[in-house]
C-alpha positions as CSV (number, residue, x, y, z in Angstrom):
1,M,-33.7,-24.2,-8.0
2,A,-32.5,-23.8,-4.4
3,N,-29.5,-22.0,-3.0
4,I,-27.6,-23.6,-0.2
5,E,-25.1,-21.3,1.6
6,R,-21.7,-22.7,2.3
7,F,-18.8,-21.0,4.0
8,A,-15.2,-20.7,3.1
9,K,-12.3,-19.1,4.9
10,T,-11.0,-15.7,4.1
11,P,-7.3,-14.6,4.3
12,K,-8.2,-13.2,7.7
13,A,-9.4,-16.6,8.8
14,W,-6.1,-18.3,7.7
15,D,-4.2,-15.7,9.8
16,A,-6.4,-16.4,12.8
17,L,-5.9,-20.2,12.5
18,A,-2.2,-19.6,13.3
19,R,-3.3,-18.0,16.6
20,P,-6.2,-20.1,18.0
21,G,-6.4,-18.0,21.2
22,Q,-7.3,-14.9,19.1
23,I,-10.8,-16.1,18.3
24,G,-11.8,-18.8,20.8
25,R,-11.9,-22.5,20.6
26,K,-15.3,-22.9,19.0
27,A,-14.7,-20.3,16.4
28,H,-11.3,-21.8,15.6
29,S,-12.9,-25.3,15.2
30,L,-15.6,-23.8,12.8
31,L,-12.9,-22.1,10.8
32,L,-11.0,-25.3,10.5
33,M,-14.1,-27.1,9.1
34,A,-15.3,-24.4,6.8
35,N,-14.0,-25.4,3.4
36,G,-16.5,-24.0,1.0
37,R,-18.1,-27.4,0.4
38,R,-19.8,-27.9,3.8
39,S,-23.2,-26.3,4.5
40,E,-24.0,-24.5,7.7
41,R,-26.1,-27.6,8.6
42,E,-23.1,-30.0,8.0
43,L,-20.8,-27.8,10.0
44,S,-23.4,-27.8,12.9
45,M,-23.5,-31.6,12.7
46,L,-19.7,-32.0,12.7
47,L,-19.3,-29.7,15.6
48,G,-22.3,-31.0,17.6
49,D,-24.0,-27.7,18.0
50,D,-25.9,-25.1,16.0
51,V,-23.2,-22.9,14.5
52,S,-25.6,-20.5,12.6
53,E,-25.1,-17.5,14.9
54,L,-21.3,-18.1,15.2
55,A,-20.9,-18.5,11.4
56,H,-22.8,-15.4,10.6
57,G,-20.8,-13.5,13.3
58,L,-17.6,-14.7,11.8
59,Q,-18.8,-13.7,8.4
60,L,-19.6,-10.1,9.6
61,Q,-16.1,-10.0,11.1
62,G,-14.5,-11.0,7.8
63,Y,-13.4,-14.5,8.7
64,L,-15.9,-16.4,6.6
65,Q,-17.3,-15.7,3.1
66,P,-20.5,-17.3,1.8
67,I,-20.2,-19.6,-1.2
68,P,-23.6,-20.2,-2.8
69,L,-24.2,-23.6,-4.2
70,V,-27.0,-23.7,-6.8
71,M,-28.8,-26.9,-7.1
72,Y,-31.1,-27.7,-10.0
73,S,-34.1,-29.9,-9.8
74,D,-34.8,-32.5,-12.5
75,G,-37.5,-30.3,-14.1
76,D,-35.2,-27.3,-14.4
77,N,-34.0,-27.0,-18.0
78,T,-32.0,-23.7,-17.6
79,L,-28.8,-25.6,-18.5
80,N,-30.3,-26.8,-21.8
81,S,-31.8,-23.5,-23.0
């Protein structure tokens, strides 16, 4: 089983999206793309740059929240037990 961290917007992020100058262009773009389904890697590919540091900074500031996605391998029978 592997955990893949994904990020979703918090209410603070939704407020910041209404005022793009408040957080900067790159952070604003990241917040727009963070939908709880995209991984940090996918967000980096979409934005054309590694967003790890920015995403974690926005998380510490309360703009993003981690959404763990648990993936099960074929040999993992925890769902059947």
